[in-house]
Every structure is written in C-alpha cells, then in structure tokens.
C-alpha positions as CSV (number, residue, x, y, z in Angstrom):
1,M,15.1,22.2,-30.9
2,T,17.9,21.5,-27.8
3,A,19.1,18.5,-26.0
4,V,17.6,17.3,-22.2
5,P,20.1,16.5,-20.7
6,V,20.5,12.9,-18.9
7,Q,19.9,14.4,-15.1
8,N,16.1,15.5,-16.1
9,Y,15.6,12.2,-16.9
10,A,16.7,10.3,-13.4
11,R,15.0,12.6,-11.7
12,I,11.8,12.7,-13.5
13,A,12.2,8.2,-13.1
14,G,13.4,9.2,-9.3
15,V,9.6,10.8,-8.2
16,L,7.8,8.6,-9.4
17,F,9.9,6.2,-8.2
18,L,8.5,7.3,-5.3
19,I,5.4,7.6,-5.7
20,S,4.8,3.8,-7.2
21,T,6.4,2.8,-3.5
22,V,3.8,4.8,-2.1
23,A,1.3,3.8,-3.8
24,G,2.8,0.3,-3.3
25,G,3.1,0.7,0.6
26,F,-0.3,2.0,0.9
27,G,-1.9,-1.2,-0.9
28,E,0.2,-3.5,0.8
29,F,-0.6,-2.8,3.9
30,F,-3.6,-0.1,4.4
31,V,-5.8,-1.3,1.9
32,P,-6.1,-4.9,3.3
33,F,-6.8,-4.1,6.6
34,Q,-10.1,-2.6,5.1
35,L,-11.2,-5.2,3.5
36,I,-10.2,-8.5,5.6
37,V,-12.7,-9.4,8.6
38,A,-11.6,-12.0,10.6
39,N,-14.2,-15.1,11.0
40,D,-16.7,-13.3,8.5
41,A,-16.7,-14.1,4.8
42,T,-20.1,-12.0,4.4
43,A,-18.5,-8.8,5.7
44,T,-15.5,-9.8,4.0
45,A,-17.4,-10.0,0.5
46,N,-19.1,-7.1,0.8
47,N,-16.6,-5.2,1.8
48,I,-14.5,-6.3,-1.2
49,V,-17.5,-5.7,-3.6
50,L,-17.7,-1.1,-2.4
51,P,-15.1,-0.6,0.5
52,N,-16.8,2.4,3.1
53,C,-13.6,3.6,3.6
54,C,-12.7,3.5,-0.2
55,S,-16.1,4.7,-1.7
56,A,-15.4,8.4,-1.5
57,W,-12.9,7.6,-4.0
58,V,-14.4,5.8,-6.4
59,S,-17.0,8.4,-7.0
60,R,-14.6,11.2,-7.3
61,A,-11.8,8.4,-9.6
62,T,-15.5,7.9,-11.8
63,S,-16.5,11.5,-11.8
64,W,-13.4,13.6,-13.2
65,K,-13.3,14.6,-15.9
66,P,-10.5,16.5,-17.6
67,S,-11.2,20.5,-18.3
68,V,-11.3,20.8,-21.8
69,M,-9.4,24.4,-23.0
C-alpha cells in the first residue's frame, strides 16, 4: 500500500471548503429573497412549505436513485 501525500488531502479539503462556501452563500443570500414576502405572512408560509423556485430541485432530489453496477 502506497502512502498518500498530505497535499492530496489538503486539496480535497480546500475544494470541499469552496463548495461549502458557495452553497452557504446561496442559502444566505438567494433563498431568503425567494421565500419571504414583505407584509404577507400567509404568502411567506406558503413559500416555506413548497417554494416555487425550489420545487424542481426537490422533485429531482427525491426521485434520484443511485445506479447499481
């Protein structure tokens, strides 16, 4: 078994950190503007239950099945 250089682990951690940063920014800045309706609690609650912007993502994520080799 060959030793894996520490640099490979550092690169993987860096890539995962960048992915996490982009996903966090998306969640902090884009999603709230799509969900919250000013001065309308009912519309906000309806958006939180199933937002129109994310309904396609939800259906894709719940219908995804891994392929079996």
